[in-house]
MMTF fields as JSON, N, C-alpha, C and O atoms, coordinates in Angstrom:
{
  "mmtfVersion": "1.0.0",
  "mmtfProducer": "UNKNOWN",
  "numBonds": 275,
  "numAtoms": 276,
  "numGroups": 69,
  "numChains": 1,
  "numModels": 1,
  "chainsPerModel": [1],
  "groupsPerChain": [69],
  "chainIdList": ["A"],
  "bondAtomList": [4, 2, 8, 6, 12, 10, 16, 14, 20, 18, 24, 22, 28, 26, 32, 30, 36, 34, 40, 38, 44, 42, 48, 46, 52, 50, 56, 54, 60, 58, 64, 62, 68, 66, 72, 70, 76, 74, 80, 78, 84, 82, 88, 86, 92, 90, 96, 94, 100, 98, 104, 102, 108, 106, 112, 110, 116, 114, 120, 118, 124, 122, 128, 126, 132, 130, 136, 134, 140, 138, 144, 142, 148, 146, 152, 150, 156, 154, 160, 158, 164, 162, 168, 166, 172, 170, 176, 174, 180, 178, 184, 182, 188, 186, 192, 190, 196, 194, 200, 198, 204, 202, 208, 206, 212, 210, 216, 214, 220, 218, 224, 222, 228, 226, 232, 230, 236, 234, 240, 238, 244, 242, 248, 246, 252, 250, 256, 254, 260, 258, 264, 262, 268, 266, 272, 270],
  "bondOrderList": [1, 1, 1, 1, 1, 1, 1, 1, 1, 1, 1, 1, 1, 1, 1, 1, 1, 1, 1, 1, 1, 1, 1, 1, 1, 1, 1, 1, 1, 1, 1, 1, 1, 1, 1, 1, 1, 1, 1, 1, 1, 1, 1, 1, 1, 1, 1, 1, 1, 1, 1, 1, 1, 1, 1, 1, 1, 1, 1, 1, 1, 1, 1, 1, 1, 1, 1, 1],
  "groupList": [{"groupName": "MET", "atomNameList": ["N", "CA", "C", "O"], "elementList": ["N", "C", "C", "O"], "formalChargeList": [0, 0, 0, 0], "bondAtomList": [1, 0, 2, 1, 3, 2], "bondOrderList": [1, 1, 2], "singleLetterCode": "M", "chemCompType": "L-PEPTIDE LINKING"}, {"groupName": "THR", "atomNameList": ["N", "CA", "C", "O"], "elementList": ["N", "C", "C", "O"], "formalChargeList": [0, 0, 0, 0], "bondAtomList": [1, 0, 2, 1, 3, 2], "bondOrderList": [1, 1, 2], "singleLetterCode": "T", "chemCompType": "L-PEPTIDE LINKING"}, {"groupName": "GLU", "atomNameList": ["N", "CA", "C", "O"], "elementList": ["N", "C", "C", "O"], "formalChargeList": [0, 0, 0, 0], "bondAtomList": [1, 0, 2, 1, 3, 2], "bondOrderList": [1, 1, 2], "singleLetterCode": "E", "chemCompType": "L-PEPTIDE LINKING"}, {"groupName": "ILE", "atomNameList": ["N", "CA", "C", "O"], "elementList": ["N", "C", "C", "O"], "formalChargeList": [0, 0, 0, 0], "bondAtomList": [1, 0, 2, 1, 3, 2], "bondOrderList": [1, 1, 2], "singleLetterCode": "I", "chemCompType": "L-PEPTIDE LINKING"}, {"groupName": "VAL", "atomNameList": ["N", "CA", "C", "O"], "elementList": ["N", "C", "C", "O"], "formalChargeList": [0, 0, 0, 0], "bondAtomList": [1, 0, 2, 1, 3, 2], "bondOrderList": [1, 1, 2], "singleLetterCode": "V", "chemCompType": "L-PEPTIDE LINKING"}, {"groupName": "PHE", "atomNameList": ["N", "CA", "C", "O"], "elementList": ["N", "C", "C", "O"], "formalChargeList": [0, 0, 0, 0], "bondAtomList": [1, 0, 2, 1, 3, 2], "bondOrderList": [1, 1, 2], "singleLetterCode": "F", "chemCompType": "L-PEPTIDE LINKING"}, {"groupName": "LEU", "atomNameList": ["N", "CA", "C", "O"], "elementList": ["N", "C", "C", "O"], "formalChargeList": [0, 0, 0, 0], "bondAtomList": [1, 0, 2, 1, 3, 2], "bondOrderList": [1, 1, 2], "singleLetterCode": "L", "chemCompType": "L-PEPTIDE LINKING"}, {"groupName": "ASP", "atomNameList": ["N", "CA", "C", "O"], "elementList": ["N", "C", "C", "O"], "formalChargeList": [0, 0, 0, 0], "bondAtomList": [1, 0, 2, 1, 3, 2], "bondOrderList": [1, 1, 2], "singleLetterCode": "D", "chemCompType": "L-PEPTIDE LINKING"}, {"groupName": "PRO", "atomNameList": ["N", "CA", "C", "O"], "elementList": ["N", "C", "C", "O"], "formalChargeList": [0, 0, 0, 0], "bondAtomList": [1, 0, 2, 1, 3, 2], "bondOrderList": [1, 1, 2], "singleLetterCode": "P", "chemCompType": "L-PEPTIDE LINKING"}, {"groupName": "GLY", "atomNameList": ["N", "CA", "C", "O"], "elementList": ["N", "C", "C", "O"], "formalChargeList": [0, 0, 0, 0], "bondAtomList": [1, 0, 2, 1, 3, 2], "bondOrderList": [1, 1, 2], "singleLetterCode": "G", "chemCompType": "PEPTIDE LINKING"}, {"groupName": "TYR", "atomNameList": ["N", "CA", "C", "O"], "elementList": ["N", "C", "C", "O"], "formalChargeList": [0, 0, 0, 0], "bondAtomList": [1, 0, 2, 1, 3, 2], "bondOrderList": [1, 1, 2], "singleLetterCode": "Y", "chemCompType": "L-PEPTIDE LINKING"}, {"groupName": "ALA", "atomNameList": ["N", "CA", "C", "O"], "elementList": ["N", "C", "C", "O"], "formalChargeList": [0, 0, 0, 0], "bondAtomList": [1, 0, 2, 1, 3, 2], "bondOrderList": [1, 1, 2], "singleLetterCode": "A", "chemCompType": "L-PEPTIDE LINKING"}, {"groupName": "SER", "atomNameList": ["N", "CA", "C", "O"], "elementList": ["N", "C", "C", "O"], "formalChargeList": [0, 0, 0, 0], "bondAtomList": [1, 0, 2, 1, 3, 2], "bondOrderList": [1, 1, 2], "singleLetterCode": "S", "chemCompType": "L-PEPTIDE LINKING"}, {"groupName": "GLN", "atomNameList": ["N", "CA", "C", "O"], "elementList": ["N", "C", "C", "O"], "formalChargeList": [0, 0, 0, 0], "bondAtomList": [1, 0, 2, 1, 3, 2], "bondOrderList": [1, 1, 2], "singleLetterCode": "Q", "chemCompType": "L-PEPTIDE LINKING"}, {"groupName": "LYS", "atomNameList": ["N", "CA", "C", "O"], "elementList": ["N", "C", "C", "O"], "formalChargeList": [0, 0, 0, 0], "bondAtomList": [1, 0, 2, 1, 3, 2], "bondOrderList": [1, 1, 2], "singleLetterCode": "K", "chemCompType": "L-PEPTIDE LINKING"}, {"groupName": "ARG", "atomNameList": ["N", "CA", "C", "O"], "elementList": ["N", "C", "C", "O"], "formalChargeList": [0, 0, 0, 0], "bondAtomList": [1, 0, 2, 1, 3, 2], "bondOrderList": [1, 1, 2], "singleLetterCode": "R", "chemCompType": "L-PEPTIDE LINKING"}, {"groupName": "HIS", "atomNameList": ["N", "CA", "C", "O"], "elementList": ["N", "C", "C", "O"], "formalChargeList": [0, 0, 0, 0], "bondAtomList": [1, 0, 2, 1, 3, 2], "bondOrderList": [1, 1, 2], "singleLetterCode": "H", "chemCompType": "L-PEPTIDE LINKING"}, {"groupName": "CYS", "atomNameList": ["N", "CA", "C", "O"], "elementList": ["N", "C", "C", "O"], "formalChargeList": [0, 0, 0, 0], "bondAtomList": [1, 0, 2, 1, 3, 2], "bondOrderList": [1, 1, 2], "singleLetterCode": "C", "chemCompType": "L-PEPTIDE LINKING"}, {"groupName": "ASN", "atomNameList": ["N", "CA", "C", "O"], "elementList": ["N", "C", "C", "O"], "formalChargeList": [0, 0, 0, 0], "bondAtomList": [1, 0, 2, 1, 3, 2], "bondOrderList": [1, 1, 2], "singleLetterCode": "N", "chemCompType": "L-PEPTIDE LINKING"}, {"groupName": "TRP", "atomNameList": ["N", "CA", "C", "O"], "elementList": ["N", "C", "C", "O"], "formalChargeList": [0, 0, 0, 0], "bondAtomList": [1, 0, 2, 1, 3, 2], "bondOrderList": [1, 1, 2], "singleLetterCode": "W", "chemCompType": "L-PEPTIDE LINKING"}],
  "groupTypeList": [0, 1, 2, 3, 4, 5, 6, 4, 2, 7, 7, 8, 2, 9, 9, 10, 1, 11, 3, 11, 6, 9, 2, 12, 3, 5, 1, 13, 11, 7, 7, 3, 14, 11, 6, 15, 2, 0, 4, 15, 7, 11, 4, 16, 17, 16, 5, 8, 7, 17, 6, 14, 3, 1, 17, 6, 16, 3, 4, 14, 7, 10, 4, 4, 3, 12, 15, 18, 19],
  "groupIdList": [1, 2, 3, 4, 5, 6, 7, 8, 9, 10, 11, 12, 13, 14, 15, 16, 17, 18, 19, 20, 21, 22, 23, 24, 25, 26, 27, 28, 29, 30, 31, 32, 33, 34, 35, 36, 37, 38, 39, 40, 41, 42, 43, 44, 45, 46, 47, 48, 49, 50, 51, 52, 53, 54, 55, 56, 57, 58, 59, 60, 61, 62, 63, 64, 65, 66, 67, 68, 69],
  "secStructList": [7, 3, 3, 3, 3, 3, 3, 3, 3, 3, 7, 6, 6, 1, 1, 3, 3, 3, 3, 3, 6, 6, 1, 7, 7, 3, 3, 3, 3, 1, 1, 2, 2, 2, 2, 2, 2, 2, 2, 2, 2, 2, 2, 2, 2, 2, 7, 6, 6, 1, 7, 3, 3, 3, 3, 3, 3, 3, 7, 7, 7, 7, 7, 7, 7, 7, 7, 7, 7],
  "xCoordList": [-182.744, -181.885, -180.909, -181.32, -179.638, -178.632, -177.787, -177.814, -177.044, -176.214, -174.746, -174.311, -174.0, -172.55, -171.918, -172.23, -171.03, -170.361, -168.953, -168.208, -168.607, -167.272, -166.523, -167.06, -165.293, -164.4, -163.664, -162.924, -163.863, -163.269, -162.148, -162.345, -160.976, -159.827, -159.134, -159.273, -158.382, -157.534, -156.447, -155.844, -156.196, -155.102, -153.83, -153.844, -152.735, -151.506, -151.013, -150.303, -151.384, -150.957, -151.977, -151.814, -153.027, -154.069, -155.364, -155.353, -156.466, -157.774, -158.221, -157.805, -159.08, -159.677, -159.691, -159.712, -159.678, -159.86, -161.097, -161.434, -161.763, -162.938, -162.793, -162.599, -162.89, -162.776, -164.058, -164.457, -164.705, -165.932, -165.588, -164.653, -166.35, -166.158, -166.948, -168.166, -166.248, -166.908, -167.068, -167.608, -166.625, -166.689, -165.348, -164.569, -165.075, -163.824, -164.015, -163.882, -164.324, -164.549, -163.653, -163.641, -162.909, -162.013, -162.102, -162.167, -162.105, -162.07, -161.426, -161.229, -161.105, -160.494, -160.89, -161.28, -160.782, -161.127, -160.46, -159.926, -160.504, -159.866, -160.678, -160.109, -162.011, -162.843, -164.025, -164.273, -164.748, -165.846, -166.97, -167.542, -167.286, -168.352, -168.011, -168.853, -166.792, -166.359, -166.288, -166.584, -165.897, -165.811, -167.186, -167.318, -168.199, -169.564, -169.959, -170.557, -169.633, -169.936, -169.136, -169.662, -167.871, -167.024, -167.528, -167.525, -167.961, -168.525, -169.793, -169.981, -170.658, -171.904, -171.613, -172.256, -170.654, -170.292, -169.679, -169.982, -168.814, -168.164, -169.179, -169.1, -170.132, -171.161, -172.032, -172.393, -172.368, -173.182, -172.433, -173.048, -171.129, -170.341, -170.327, -170.396, -170.239, -170.194, -171.575, -171.692, -172.615, -173.978, -174.918, -175.705, -174.851, -175.626, -177.142, -177.88, -177.615, -179.054, -179.671, -180.84, -178.902, -179.403, -179.4, -178.547, -180.371, -180.413, -179.638, -179.97, -178.62, -177.777, -177.778, -177.74, -177.822, -177.648, -176.184, -175.623, -175.56, -174.154, -174.025, -174.72, -173.132, -172.859, -171.368, -170.542, -171.024, -169.628, -169.279, -169.801, -168.398, -167.931, -166.607, -165.584, -166.625, -165.448, -164.648, -165.167, -163.371, -162.472, -161.51, -160.848, -161.441, -160.502, -159.644, -160.167, -158.351, -157.438, -156.966, -156.505, -157.089, -156.621, -155.511, -155.611, -154.476, -153.358, -153.421, -153.485, -153.403, -153.396, -152.09, -151.781, -151.347, -150.071, -150.241, -150.684, -149.888, -149.95, -148.528, -147.683, -148.309, -146.975, -147.042, -147.839, -146.215, -146.126, -145.083, -143.938, -145.467, -144.536, -143.832, -143.001],
  "yCoordList": [-143.332, -143.346, -144.523, -145.647, -144.25, -145.294, -145.344, -144.432, -146.425, -146.636, -146.491, -146.955, -145.849, -145.736, -146.428, -146.112, -147.372, -148.126, -147.571, -147.398, -147.298, -146.816, -147.908, -148.528, -148.131, -149.032, -148.201, -147.281, -148.52, -147.762, -148.596, -149.756, -147.987, -148.672, -147.754, -146.532, -148.375, -147.601, -146.923, -147.539, -145.66, -144.938, -145.224, -145.091, -145.611, -145.896, -144.718, -144.914, -143.512, -142.317, -141.902, -140.871, -142.702, -142.405, -142.018, -141.383, -142.384, -142.075, -143.113, -144.27, -142.681, -143.579, -142.943, -141.719, -143.791, -143.338, -144.027, -145.144, -143.356, -143.925, -143.699, -142.572, -144.787, -144.734, -145.307, -146.422, -144.539, -145.004, -146.029, -145.84, -147.109, -148.127, -147.721, -147.558, -147.56, -147.194, -145.699, -145.288, -144.892, -143.432, -142.842, -143.494, -141.635, -140.959, -140.094, -138.871, -140.734, -140.012, -140.621, -141.836, -139.77, -140.184, -139.153, -137.954, -139.604, -138.681, -139.379, -140.594, -138.6, -139.155, -138.325, -137.164, -138.947, -138.251, -138.965, -140.064, -138.313, -138.855, -139.951, -140.831, -139.907, -140.934, -141.252, -140.551, -142.314, -142.781, -141.751, -141.552, -141.104, -140.099, -138.971, -138.571, -138.458, -137.395, -137.917, -137.184, -139.178, -139.755, -139.821, -139.565, -140.162, -140.194, -138.831, -138.744, -137.77, -136.415, -136.063, -135.456, -136.452, -136.167, -136.908, -136.355, -138.157, -138.926, -138.257, -138.108, -137.856, -137.189, -135.912, -135.663, -135.111, -133.88, -134.177, -133.497, -135.195, -135.534, -136.02, -135.648, -136.848, -137.334, -136.175, -136.107, -135.27, -134.103, -133.217, -132.671, -133.074, -132.27, -132.894, -132.18, -134.218, -134.897, -135.035, -135.043, -135.142, -135.327, -134.377, -134.827, -133.07, -132.098, -132.214, -131.83, -132.734, -132.754, -134.143, -134.323, -135.131, -136.505, -137.024, -136.667, -137.867, -138.535, -139.842, -140.687, -140.01, -141.202, -141.878, -141.213, -143.173, -143.95, -144.32, -144.825, -144.08, -144.433, -145.562, -145.597, -146.464, -147.603, -147.593, -147.56, -147.62, -147.665, -149.105, -149.662, -149.7, -151.064, -150.953, -150.615, -151.236, -151.044, -152.339, -153.391, -152.243, -153.393, -153.295, -152.275, -154.36, -154.43, -155.67, -156.752, -155.528, -156.655, -156.949, -156.059, -158.197, -158.624, -159.649, -160.537, -159.527, -160.457, -161.324, -160.821, -162.625, -163.56, -164.346, -164.969, -164.31, -165.005, -166.243, -166.16, -167.379, -168.616, -169.159, -168.967, -169.825, -170.328, -171.827, -172.302, -172.561, -174.005, -174.263, -173.83, -174.959, -175.227, -176.519, -176.923],
  "zCoordList": [-117.402, -116.254, -116.415, -116.704, -116.226, -116.336, -115.071, -114.244, -114.944, -113.765, -114.139, -115.192, -113.273, -113.433, -112.233, -111.085, -112.509, -111.458, -111.278, -112.242, -110.029, -109.683, -108.93, -108.012, -109.328, -108.613, -107.573, -107.922, -106.297, -105.192, -104.58, -104.219, -104.47, -103.884, -102.888, -102.94, -101.976, -101.065, -101.876, -102.756, -101.582, -102.216, -101.412, -100.188, -102.066, -101.322, -100.478, -99.491, -100.859, -100.125, -99.068, -98.417, -98.899, -97.924, -98.591, -99.645, -98.003, -98.551, -99.562, -99.51, -100.489, -101.462, -102.838, -102.968, -103.875, -105.253, -105.823, -105.429, -106.745, -107.411, -108.911, -109.366, -109.671, -111.125, -111.714, -111.378, -112.6, -113.238, -114.311, -115.088, -114.345, -115.377, -116.614, -116.557, -117.728, -118.978, -119.196, -120.224, -118.282, -118.401, -117.995, -117.3, -118.414, -118.061, -116.82, -116.877, -115.709, -114.461, -113.388, -113.191, -112.702, -111.628, -110.518, -110.79, -109.275, -108.152, -106.962, -106.969, -105.952, -104.744, -103.538, -103.664, -102.351, -101.109, -99.94, -100.084, -98.778, -97.585, -96.902, -96.257, -97.039, -96.408, -97.319, -98.301, -96.983, -97.833, -97.925, -98.997, -96.821, -96.842, -97.811, -98.615, -97.744, -98.664, -100.094, -101.038, -100.26, -101.608, -102.263, -103.46, -101.493, -102.036, -102.584, -103.656, -101.861, -102.318, -103.584, -104.516, -103.594, -104.755, -105.993, -107.093, -105.815, -106.934, -107.439, -108.646, -106.527, -106.912, -107.714, -108.734, -107.259, -107.972, -109.336, -110.316, -109.401, -110.666, -111.698, -112.869, -111.27, -112.195, -112.666, -113.841, -111.76, -112.145, -113.152, -114.068, -112.989, -113.937, -115.328, -116.329, -115.399, -116.693, -117.332, -118.558, -116.517, -117.012, -116.266, -115.434, -116.55, -115.762, -115.916, -115.009, -117.041, -117.282, -117.182, -117.524, -116.717, -116.667, -115.236, -114.423, -114.955, -113.67, -113.793, -114.625, -112.975, -113.015, -111.65, -110.615, -111.66, -110.434, -110.359, -111.332, -109.228, -109.077, -108.058, -107.043, -108.358, -107.492, -107.182, -108.093, -105.899, -105.489, -105.139, -104.173, -105.928, -105.694, -104.954, -105.549, -103.661, -102.816, -102.757, -102.385, -103.133, -103.166, -101.993, -101.8, -101.217, -100.097, -100.278, -100.548, -100.133, -100.182, -98.765, -98.051, -98.377, -97.067, -97.247, -98.093, -96.467, -96.51, -95.264, -94.142, -95.476, -94.368, -94.439, -95.455, -93.37, -93.322, -92.46, -91.314, -93.014, -92.239, -92.119, -92.994, -91.034, -90.782, -90.551, -89.742, -91.254, -91.041, -89.974, -90.103, -88.933, -87.845, -88.076, -87.263]
}
């Protein structure tokens, strides 16, 4: 059993994208719940006979603006 890590980011056009690190797997969805299902299906398509643990690493960028008076 091996682990596949997905980098999850906000899609500029809305929703989320997930890219597997070290594998050629990419998927996208409108929300996190749907993305989890899409990741599960994509991993099953690439590895139909193997049990894989998937980890979603969600990246969020926050902008903080400070003003000097």
